[in-house]
VOBA-1610 file (N, C-alpha, C; in pm, whole numbers, padded with zeros to 5 digits, always signed):
BEGIN
Met+00602+00242-03129Met+00528+00335-03013Met+00553+00329-02844Arg+00597+00447-02825Arg+00635+00455-02684Arg+00541+00376-02575Val+00577+00314-02482Val+00480+00254-02372Val+00562+00294-02268His+00434+00350-02166His+00449+00355-02020His+00427+00288-01903His+00479+00260-01835His+00435+00192-01696His+00365+00247-01615Leu+00244+00258-01562Leu+00184+00314-01441Leu+00132+00238-01357Val+00130+00284-01243Val+00054+00161-01128Val-00102+00289-01107Ala-00191+00210-01124Ala-00362+00225-01124Ala-00421+00211-01046Gly-00356+00142-00942Gly-00415+00095-00840Gly-00304+00048-00726Arg-00341+00067-00592Arg-00256+00020-00484Arg-00341-00072-00377Met-00288-00179-00351Met-00367-00272-00276Met-00320-00337-00129Ala-00349-00329-00050Ala-00289-00363+00097Ala-00374-00488+00158Pro-00317-00593+00084Pro-00417-00747+00182Pro-00356-00801+00307Pro-00447-00814+00384Pro-00393-00813+00533Pro-00293-00952+00556Leu-00290-01017+00477Leu-00167-01121+00443Leu-00103-01137+00310Gly+00024-01141+00299Gly+00102-01119+00205Gly+00155-00963+00149Pro+00277-00944+00111Pro+00297-00805+00054Pro+00178-00733-00034Pro+00200-00593-00002Pro+00157-00483-00084Pro+00134-00525-00253Ile+00082-00487-00312Ile+00045-00532-00471Ile+00011-00407-00499Ile+00019-00408-00678Ile+00003-00281-00754Ile-00127-00330-00860Cys-00175-00208-00938Cys-00251-00261-01047Cys-00143-00212-01179His-00063-00301-01176His+00033-00246-01315His-00028-00257-01425Val-00043-00123-01497Val-00095-00089-01633Val+00008-00010-01779Leu-00020-00023-01855Leu+00052-00005-01956Leu-00034+00155-02051Leu+00070+00237-02049Leu-00020+00340-02139Leu+00059+00360-02320Val+00003+00346-02384Val+00088+00292-02543Val+00054+00446-02569Glu+00138+00510-02659Glu+00134+00637-02763Glu+00084+00576-02895His+00010+00506-02914His-00051+00443-03030His-00115+00539-03129Pro-00073+00517-03270Pro-00110+00601-03408Pro-00281+00605-03386Asp-00333+00521-03331Asp-00498+00545-03340Asp-00541+00618-03224Gly-00461+00654-03110Gly-00494+00707-02978Gly-00426+00659-02887Leu-00411+00704-02774Leu-00378+00642-02664Leu-00435+00536-02574Thr-00369+00444-02536Thr-00455+00304-02544Thr-00375+00202-02417Leu-00471+00205-02310Leu-00479+00160-02208Leu-00442-00001-02200Val-00362-00064-02133Val-00329-00232-02113Val-00371-00236-01975Asp-00509-00277-01958Asp-00568-00304-01865Asp-00588-00169-01757Ser-00652-00152-01675Ser-00695-00002-01638Ser-00701+00021-01469Gly-00672-00092-01398Gly-00677-00100-01276Gly-00833-00049-01205Leu-00820+00022-01109Leu-00919+00087-01005Leu-00973+00182-01097Gly-01108+00276-01073Gly-01149+00402-01098Gly-01218+00494-00957Arg-01232+00606-01014Arg-01242+00676-00937Arg-01367+00661-00835Gly-01492+00605-00900Gly-01593+00568-00844Gly-01590+00422-00772Asp-01450+00366-00775Asp-01448+00254-00688Asp-01402+00301-00572Leu-01298+00383-00573Leu-01255+00439-00420Leu-01362+00534-00302Ala-01455+00587-00428Ala-01522+00670-00350Ala-01665+00559-00277Asp-01675+00456-00369Asp-01771+00342-00288Asp-01748+00204-00315Pro-01655+00201-00190Pro-01576+00063-00213Pro-01679-00085-00234Gln-01832+00002-00191Gln-01888-00160-00176Gln-01923-00235-00368Arg-01910-00154-00447Arg-01922-00140-00589Arg-01797-00250-00621Leu-01705-00289-00541Leu-01627-00401-00544Leu-01663-00525-00510Gly-01738-00539-00444Gly-01795-00660-00377Gly-01727-00723-00272Pro-01725-00832-00233Pro-01708-00868-00113Pro-01522-00902-00142Ala-01450-00895-00230Ala-01321-00938-00251Ala-01280-00776-00223Arg-01311-00666-00159Arg-01285-00566-00144Arg-01177-00562+00001His-01244-00667+00074His-01237-00726+00226His-01085-00777+00207Leu-01076-00859+00093Leu-00971-00925+00100Leu-00840-00848+00021Leu-00884-00777-00092Leu-00777-00695-00133Leu-00727-00556-00057Arg-00820-00493+00016Arg-00830-00365+00055Arg-00723-00268-00034Pro-00856-00214-00148Pro-00774-00091-00210Pro-00757+00021-00151Gln-00630+00110-00202Gln-00604+00208-00061Gln-00630+00322-00161Ala-00673+00444-00065Ala-00733+00578-00150Ala-00592+00669-00210Gly-00691+00712-00366Gly-00587+00771-00398Gly-00487+00726-00531Val-00507+00617-00576Val-00487+00551-00682Val-00546+00466-00776Thr-00550+00558-00898Thr-00660+00513-00999Thr-00557+00576-01122Ala-00662+00495-01273Ala-00608+00509-01399Ala-00572+00630-01416Ile-00706+00690-01400Ile-00708+00816-01465Ile-00616+00912-01407Asp-00614+00907-01275Asp-00483+01003-01193Asp-00361+00958-01247Ala-00328+00843-01286Ala-00228+00800-01359Ala-00168+00849-01475Val-00277+00868-01551Val-00285+00885-01669Val-00250+01067-01643Glu-00329+01120-01579Glu-00266+01263-01546Glu-00157+01290-01527Ala-00107+01199-01389Ala+00034+01256-01370Ala+00125+01198-01474Ala+00122+01110-01586Ala+00223+01103-01653Ala+00201+01221-01806Gly+00083+01332-01764Gly+00111+01403-01839Gly+00015+01432-01991Phe-00050+01285-01946Phe-00177+01302-02083Phe-00306+01350-02017Asp-00374+01366-02131Asp-00532+01434-02117Asp-00615+01318-02120Pro-00677+01236-02010Pro-00781+01127-02030Pro-00847+01100-02129Ser-00871+01241-02187Ser-00965+01244-02337Ser-00938+01185-02427Asp-00779+01180-02452Asp-00703+01117-02558Asp-00717+00992-02562Val-00753+00910-02457Val-00760+00733-02438Val-00863+00713-02503Ala-00810+00632-02629Ala-00892+00610-02753Ala-00934+00453-02684His-00868+00347-02704His-00891+00225-02657His-00826+00169-02508Val-00930+00079-02485Val-00860+00011-02360Val-00834-00176-02373Val-00738-00184-02380Val-00741-00366-02397Val-00718-00415-02257Leu-00801-00503-02271Leu-00814-00568-02112Leu-00784-00711-02101Thr-00701-00799-02004Thr-00662-00905-02005Thr-00768-01004-01965His-00882-00918-01841His-00987-00974-01826His-01054-00905-01724Leu-01168-00920-01715Leu-01280-00794-01669Leu-01308-00809-01501Asp-01189-00872-01428Asp-01200-00842-01287Asp-01214-00710-01232Phe-01225-00670-01151Phe-01261-00500-01097Phe-01147-00456-01089Asp-01012-00538-01046Asp-00895-00434-01059Asp-00815-00409-01185His-00869-00506-01285His-00844-00458-01425His-00935-00394-01501Val-01046-00371-01509Val-01135-00325-01577Val-01178-00183-01511Gly-01160-00176-01369Gly-01268-00076-01258Gly-01228+00062-01341Gly-01095+00075-01404Gly-01027+00209-01413Gly-01106+00288-01534Ala-01124+00169-01671Ala-01189+00182-01753Ala-01311+00283-01797Val-01390+00257-01679Val-01499+00350-01697Val-01502+00489-01664Asp-01393+00540-01657Asp-01317+00664-01595Asp-01271+00758-01789Phe-01326+00633-01891Phe-01282+00688-01997Phe-01382+00663-02104Pro-01504+00738-02082Pro-01605+00705-02150Pro-01635+00704-02311His-01535+00757-02378His-01525+00767-02522His-01431+00647-02543Ala-01405+00557-02502Ala-01268+00453-02504Ala-01359+00337-02557Thr-01278+00267-02670Thr-01352+00119-02721Thr-01247+00019-02665Trp-01329-00045-02583Trp-01257-00165-02500Trp-01264-00294-02594His-01115-00382-02586His-01126-00493-02611His-01112-00576-02547Thr-01167-00720-02572Thr-01160-00810-02448Thr-01184-00926-02539Thr-01134-01053-02500Thr-01177-01192-02553Thr-01330-01174-02534Ala-01374-01262-02679Ala-01536-01272-02665Ala-01562-01382-02518Ala-01458-01478-02519Ala-01526-01575-02399Ala-01529-01508-02281Glu-01459-01428-02270Glu-01451-01351-02149Glu-01581-01262-02126Trp-01592-01182-02223Trp-01718-01092-02190Trp-01800-01174-02194Ala-01844-01267-02229Ala-02011-01394-02219Ala-01955-01424-02068Ala-01855-01425-02008Ala-01848-01529-01883Ala-01896-01415-01787Ala-01874-01266-01825Ala-01855-01137-01723Ala-02041-01115-01717Thr-02097-01167-01865Thr-02205-01075-01904Thr-02311-01129-01932Ser-02318-01272-02006Ser-02432-01358-02060Ser-02430-01513-02031Asp-02291-01527-01938Asp-02288-01703-01937Asp-02214-01718-01801Ile-02275-01644-01710Ile-02184-01614-01587Ile-02253-01765-01511Lys-02137-01804-01452Lys-02166-01963-01383Lys-02203-01909-01211Ala-02243-01979-01160Ala-02254-01942-01005Ala-02174-01898-00949Val-02020-01968-00950Val-01900-01960-00886Val-01829-01805-00922Glu-01920-01741-01028Glu-01862-01593-01096Glu-01928-01493-01055Lys-02041-01526-01005Lys-02143-01438-00957Lys-02064-01296-00933Thr-01967-01327-00764Thr-01892-01232-00740Thr-01833-01184-00777Arg-01763-01237-00849Arg-01631-01214-00933Arg-01653-01059-01029Tyr-01750-01064-01118Tyr-01757-00952-01214Tyr-01896-00888-01161Arg-01854-00730-01162Arg-01924-00640-01091Arg-02026-00542-01195Ser-02150-00502-01187Ser-02234-00477-01232Ser-02199-00307-01266Ala-02144-00260-01167Ala-02104-00137-01138Ala-02013-00062-01293His-01932-00214-01291His-01816-00169-01426His-01894-00170-01570Leu-01980-00312-01558Leu-01998-00390-01710Leu-02144-00313-01739Gly-02238-00271-01610Gly-02357-00241-01664Gly-02386-00100-01769Gly-02305-00051-01800Gly-02300+00058-01858Gly-02308+00042-02011Ser-02296+00175-02096Ser-02247+00125-02245Ser-02157+00162-02302Pro-02040+00094-02258Pro-01900+00139-02388Pro-01900+00055-02484Ile-01817+00089-02565Ile-01813+00033-02686Ile-01715-00073-02669Val-01756-00203-02706Val-01679-00309-02661Val-01658-00421-02814Gln-01538-00408-02796Gln-01487-00476-02922Gln-01460-00623-02832Arg-01542-00732-02932Arg-01519-00873-02837Arg-01438-00969-02964His-01335-01015-02914His-01256-01063-03011His-01247-01234-02989Ala-01290-01299-03116Ala-01337-01438-03077Ala-01248-01548-03138Gly-01233-01646-03097Gly-01151-01744-03145Gly-01013-01741-03075Gln-00873-01818-03130Gln-00775-01825-03040Gln-00679-01770-03140Gly-00729-01678-03272Gly-00594-01623-03385Gly-00488-01680-03430Asp-00392-01646-03443Asp-00284-01695-03523Asp-00182-01751-03454Pro-00115-01869-03522Pro+00004-01910-03455Pro+00096-01777-03437Trp+00153-01812-03306Trp+00258-01694-03270Trp+00369-01757-03210Arg+00440-01705-03096Arg+00545-01795-03021Arg+00513-01875-02954His+00624-01958-02936His+00635-02068-02824His+00507-02174-02820Gly+00428-02198-02934Gly+00300-02253-02934Gly+00202-02168-02905Leu+00173-02052-02895Leu+00066-01963-02833Leu+00029-01925-02975Ser-00094-01844-02935Ser-00161-01806-03056Ser-00219-01619-03017Ala-00199-01568-03112Ala-00236-01416-03048Ala-00335-01364-03168Ile-00411-01287-03105Ile-00526-01176-03190Ile-00525-01072-03200Glu-00453-01002-03296Glu-00430-00880-03309Glu-00548-00767-03323Val-00526-00665-03204Val-00676-00595-03190Val-00680-00460-03229Leu-00497-00421-03255Leu-00472-00285-03312Leu-00338-00315-03373Asp-00281-00206-03440Asp-00177-00295-03476Asp-00041-00253-03387Gly+00036-00365-03330Gly+00099-00412-03307Gly+00075-00420-03130Ile-00038-00443-03124Ile-00126-00485-03003Ile-00170-00613-03019Thr-00147-00713-02938Thr-00218-00855-02949Thr-00284-00932-02839Leu-00423-00971-02792Leu-00444-01025-02695Leu-00382-01182-02748Val-00331-01241-02603Val-00264-01374-02647Val-00363-01460-02539Pro-00483-01556-02613Pro-00544-01619-02474Pro-00465-01711-02393Met-00463-01722-02269Met-00417-01777-02138Met-00518-01780-02042Ile-00638-01876-02124Ile-00709-01885-01975Ile-00675-01966-01862Gly-00741-01968-01738Gly-00679-02011-01657Gly-00766-01928-01462His-00700-01812-01500His-00751-01741-01369His-00891-01700-01417Thr-00913-01671-01553Thr-01058-01657-01556Thr-01092-01743-01738Arg-01211-01754-01715Arg-01209-01842-01845Arg-01202-01778-01999Gly-01191-01652-01973Gly-01153-01593-02103Gly-01030-01506-02122His-00932-01509-01994His-00821-01451-01951His-00729-01439-02098Ala-00649-01320-02127Ala-00546-01350-02230Ala-00405-01208-02172Ala-00311-01287-02176Ala-00216-01180-02229Ala-00207-01067-02311Val-00134-00960-02301Val-00152-00821-02381Val-00025-00827-02444Thr+00035-00835-02532Thr+00159-00818-02596Thr+00157-00662-02688Val+00253-00569-02658Val+00263-00413-02746Val+00399-00444-02795Gln+00404-00445-02909Gln+00533-00386-02980Gln+00584-00250-02956Gly+00666-00224-02851Gly+00731-00108-02848Gly+00827-00064-02917Glu+00890+00082-02883Glu+00995+00128-02936Glu+01155+00062-02859Ser+01109-00039-02722Ser+01210-00077-02709Ser+01216-00258-02715Gly+01113-00276-02786Gly+01098-00396-02799Gly+00979-00443-02723Leu+00936-00582-02753Leu+00782-00650-02711Leu+00796-00658-02578Val+00682-00615-02502Val+00616-00594-02382Val+00491-00673-02371Val+00521-00807-02272Val+00406-00881-02255Val+00338-00843-02139His+00225-00820-02130His+00137-00792-01999His+00055-00915-01953Ala+00134-01009-01844Ala+00059-01149-01855Ala-00072-01121-01778Gly-00096-00982-01743Gly-00215-00967-01675Gly-00215-01070-01502Asp-00302-01149-01497Asp-00347-01207-01363Asp-00288-01385-01414Ala-00215-01380-01576Ala-00193-01553-01565Ala-00092-01593-01471Val+00000-01499-01422Val+00072-01563-01336Val+00097-01408-01195Phe+00109-01475-01041Phe+00109-01359-00977Phe+00242-01333-00932Asp+00298-01460-00907Asp+00423-01423-00848Asp+00525-01443-00939Ala+00620-01332-00979Ala+00710-01321-01108Ala+00821-01437-01103Ser+00842-01513-00986Ser+00932-01569-00998Ser+00889-01725-01056His+00801-01742-01106His+00715-01862-01161His+00803-01849-01347Tyr+00832-01706-01374Tyr+00913-01705-01511Tyr+01033-01638-01489Asp+01068-01577-01369Asp+01214-01506-01359Asp+01277-01593-01254Pro+01361-01682-01278Pro+01413-01786-01168Pro+01489-01660-01058Thr+01529-01557-01079Thr+01623-01458-01001Thr+01530-01435-00916Leu+01440-01396-00911Leu+01336-01378-00798Leu+01325-01471-00715Ala+01264-01416-00586Ala+01263-01533-00488Ala+01075-01570-00438Lys+01115-01676-00458Lys+00920-01740-00465Lys+00846-01635-00363Val+00745-01624-00364Val+00640-01538-00296Val+00536-01682-00272Gly+00515-01744-00148Gly+00439-01839-00137Gly+00295-01788-00105Ile+00271-01661-00041Ile+00132-01624-00057Ile+00042-01572-00177Leu+00141-01528-00254Leu+00113-01472-00400Leu+00062-01596-00495Arg+00153-01728-00443Arg+00119-01853-00514Arg-00020-01908-00493Ala-00065-01894-00352Ala-00146-01968-00248Ala-00267-01888-00341Phe-00306-01777-00349Phe-00384-01682-00352Phe-00403-01731-00499Glu-00321-01728-00605Glu-00365-01714-00736Glu-00412-01883-00770Lys-00389-01958-00680Lys-00432-02123-00704Lys-00597-02110-00637Ser-00586-02019-00538Ser-00726-02012-00458Ser-00856-01931-00545Val-00807-01863-00662Val-00885-01745-00731Val-00925-01795-00847Ala-00852-01893-00904Ala-00808-01940-01060Ala-00939-02018-01043Arg-01010-01981-01196Arg-01159-02062-01232Arg-01109-02185-01318Ile-00991-02197-01369Ile-00936-02322-01433Ile-00792-02360-01313Pro-00790-02381-01246Pro-00621-02422-01205Pro-00550-02493-01288Lys-00566-02603-01333Lys-00518-02679-01397Lys-00422-02608-01536Arg-00469-02505-01526Arg-00399-02451-01656Arg-00312-02369-01631Leu-00264-02335-01483Leu-00195-02231-01439Leu-00048-02286-01479Arg-00007-02369-01508Arg+00118-02441-01493Arg+00148-02414-01662Thr+00051-02459-01733Thr+00079-02406-01853Thr+00146-02267-01877Asn+00047-02190-01821Asn+00076-02018-01861Asn+00211-01991-01821His+00245-02054-01702His+00370-02005-01601His+00495-02051-01755Ser+00480-02192-01794Ser+00590-02244-01847Ser+00630-02127-02008Ala+00459-02092-02046Ala+00464-02021-02169Ala+00537-01877-02127Leu+00532-01810-02018Leu+00542-01698-01984Leu+00730-01683-01946Ala+00778-01824-01914Ala+00887-01848-01892Ala+00965-01849-01984Ala+00920-01922-02104Ala+00972-01919-02224Ala+00977-01776-02280Leu+00872-01706-02302Leu+00906-01571-02319Leu+00977-01468-02252His+00999-01487-02142His+01080-01419-02066His+01247-01466-02116Thr+01282-01577-02216Thr+01385-01563-02243Thr+01449-01531-02392Asp+01307-01457-02455Asp+01332-01396-02601Asp+01418-01275-02553Pro+01508-01272-02622Pro+01576-01091-02577Pro+01534-00986-02625Asp+01402-01019-02689Asp+01325-00886-02750Asp+01210-00897-02667Ala+01183-00952-02549Ala+01063-00943-02471Ala+01104-00938-02338Thr+01010-00849-02294Thr+00992-00804-02147Thr+00848-00873-02099Val+00830-00955-01986Val+00722-01000-01946Val+00711-00931-01808Ile+00597-00887-01787Ile+00562-00819-01676Ile+00437-00884-01614Asn+00356-00879-01521Asn+00236-00900-01468Asn+00166-00793-01383Ala+00054-00809-01338Ala-00041-00678-01288Ala+00004-00674-01168His+00058-00726-01091His+00010-00715-00935His+00180-00752-00836Asp+00251-00796-00902Asp+00424-00792-00812Asp+00455-00685-00850Thr+00489-00625-00739Thr+00575-00433-00764Thr+00698-00510-00791Arg+00773-00624-00831Arg+00898-00629-00825Arg+00955-00632-00989Val+00857-00623-01033Val+00865-00635-01197Val+00845-00476-01265Phe+00790-00390-01153Phe+00771-00246-01218Phe+00913-00199-01230Pro+00932-00124-01364Pro+01070-00040-01348Pro+01053+00016-01242Gly+01211+00054-01223Gly+01244+00119-01087Gly+01268+00062-00981Ala+01185-00070-00970Ala+01159-00123-00828Ala+01288-00173-00780Pro+01301-00154-00633Pro+01419-00243-00599Pro+01440-00378-00618Gly+01593-00404-00662Gly+01628-00559-00686Gly+01580-00629-00596
//
């Protein structure tokens, strides 16, 4: 399967470096598949639907998932699936612009966002993104044993959810078996890519932000260690959602 790396959102926090919404577009036999979906056009037209976090992240105009798909030369109506690491607005917001696509998420994440919301999460999940009627496949359990002590749930042929709770209660990384090897989209299981790639400089503000927004902070170190182990696999490429340095073609 051919895998395209797209920028589906740009944000300019007042503190720290600019960040992106790094998503994947997969040419899958079952139809074009997005891994995460960044921001939606409605989010930029009406930023209030993003809630208080918009002031902290400051989404920039003109960059959304559907724009990125079109710019890559594809018809948005051909997007058949959206596989989500989790349901924060900067990961699910763009999915609503593909109304005929099937969403895939962990059952734990869907419950946390829709039916088992805790007080601390009330501003995290936005009804503007989850209040419609998408076709949602909720994948329960931990899946089958995979690499480095992790487990994986196959959601489509060659695409899996790898549970990595911490940032949210149902967060998962997503793996894609591409034509050039395995791509591991870590989502927000890590913010600063130097946690798994020691050739990169540490970015303290990203590390601090990751800890401040984590639902289960004690799980972060476990996730970082697992991603570092995956990074050593010769056939695997680990990326994350927001660190611009791991976007293909970024300056070294």
